[in-house]
C-alpha positions in Angstrom: -9.4 101.3 -59.1 -9.5 105.1 -59.7 -11.9 104.7 -62.6 -14.3 102.8 -60.4 -14.3 105.5 -57.7 -15.0 108.2 -60.3 -17.8 106.1 -61.7 -19.3 105.6 -58.2 -19.1 109.4 -57.5 -20.8 110.2 -60.8 -23.5 107.6 -60.2 -24.2 109.0 -56.7 -24.4 112.6 -58.0 -26.8 111.5 -60.8 -28.9 109.7 -58.2 -29.0 112.8 -56.0 -30.0 115.0 -58.9 -32.8 112.6 -59.8 -34.1 112.4 -56.2 -33.8 116.1 -55.4 -34.1 118.0 -58.6 -36.0 121.0 -57.2 -33.3 121.7 -54.7 -30.7 122.0 -57.4 -32.8 123.6 -60.2 -34.8 126.1 -58.3 -33.7 129.7 -58.8 -33.0 131.7 -55.6 -35.6 134.2 -54.5 -38.3 133.3 -56.9 -41.0 133.2 -54.2 -44.3 131.7 -55.3 -47.3 133.7 -54.8 -50.8 132.2 -54.9 -52.3 135.0 -57.0 -51.7 138.4 -58.4 -53.7 141.1 -56.7 -52.5 144.1 -58.8 -51.1 144.0 -62.3 -49.7 146.5 -64.8 -49.3 146.3 -68.6 -45.9 147.6 -69.7 -46.0 150.6 -72.1 -43.4 152.0 -74.5 -40.7 153.8 -72.6 -41.4 152.1 -69.3 -38.5 150.8 -67.2 -38.9 148.4 -64.3 -37.5 150.8 -61.8 -39.9 153.6 -63.0 -42.8 151.2 -62.8 -41.8 150.1 -59.3 -41.3 153.7 -58.1 -44.6 154.9 -59.5 -46.5 152.0 -57.9 -44.8 152.1 -54.5 -42.9 148.8 -54.7 -39.3 147.9 -54.8 -37.7 146.9 -58.2 -36.5 143.7 -56.5 -40.0 142.9 -55.6 -41.1 143.1 -59.2 -38.2 141.0 -60.3 -39.1 138.3 -57.8 -42.9 138.4 -58.3 -42.5 138.1 -62.1 -39.5 135.8 -62.4 -37.6 138.4 -64.3 -34.0 137.2 -65.1 -32.8 140.6 -66.5 -34.4 143.7 -65.0 -33.3 145.7 -68.0 -35.4 143.5 -70.3 -39.2 144.1 -70.2 -41.3 144.5 -73.2 -44.3 146.5 -74.3 -47.5 144.6 -73.5 -45.9 142.5 -70.8 -48.2 142.0 -67.8 -46.3 142.6 -64.6 -47.7 141.5 -61.2 -47.2 144.5 -58.8 -48.7 142.9 -55.7 -48.9 139.2 -55.3 -50.1 136.7 -52.8 -53.2 135.5 -51.1 -54.3 138.8 -49.7 -55.7 138.5 -46.2 -56.1 140.6 -43.1 -52.6 139.6 -42.1 -51.0 140.4 -45.5 -49.4 138.5 -48.3 -48.4 134.8 -48.1 -44.9 134.2 -49.5 -43.7 130.6 -50.0 -40.0 130.1 -49.5 -38.0 128.5 -52.3 -34.5 127.1 -52.5 -31.9 129.8 -52.1 -34.2 132.2 -50.2 -33.0 133.8 -46.9 -35.1 135.7 -44.5 -32.7 138.6 -45.0 -33.4 138.7 -48.7 -37.1 138.4 -48.3 -37.2 141.2 -45.7 -35.1 143.4 -47.9 -37.3 142.8 -51.0 -40.4 143.8 -49.1 -38.9 146.7 -47.2 -39.0 145.2 -43.7 -36.3 144.4 -41.2 -35.2 140.8 -40.6 -36.2 141.0 -36.9 -39.6 142.4 -37.7 -40.4 139.6 -40.2 -39.0 137.0 -37.8 -41.2 138.3 -35.0 -44.4 138.5 -37.1 -43.8 134.9 -38.3 -42.7 133.5 -34.9 -39.3 132.5 -36.4 -36.9 131.8 -33.6 -33.8 131.5 -35.7 -33.8 134.0 -38.7 -31.0 132.1 -40.3 -33.1 129.0 -40.6 -36.1 128.9 -43.0 -37.1 126.0 -45.1 -38.4 125.5 -48.7 -42.2 125.5 -48.7 -42.4 127.5 -45.5 -45.0 130.3 -45.7 -43.8 133.7 -44.6 -46.5 136.3 -43.9 -45.6 139.7 -45.3 -47.7 142.2 -43.4 -49.6 145.0 -45.1 -48.1 148.4 -44.9 
């Protein structure tokens, strides 16, 4: 009896993973941008924080834009996207992925949660959904 319950649980979990793989496998805060508007080629001696500072962006933004797993590991010749998104009069278009929160998105782009919620007409800043487009206003 116990073995059959375990088998049922394992099968249900396997089915859920097969049906919803992106919800499980998507890394948090890897927002998808439609394009890269400004890029930078890494040179010898560069650090991610130094590149971010000299280009007026946050290190966390570079990490997210470029899908960097370890901010201490960039290599000479690597092309980094400094500013991403479909640039429009309104700003950048950020697509929410699994694990994102409005708080983290706001922090990464240097805005308050309430400001981003207001700009995007988000009533409940604790509720955003995968695939939702968040407008990141121009500075």
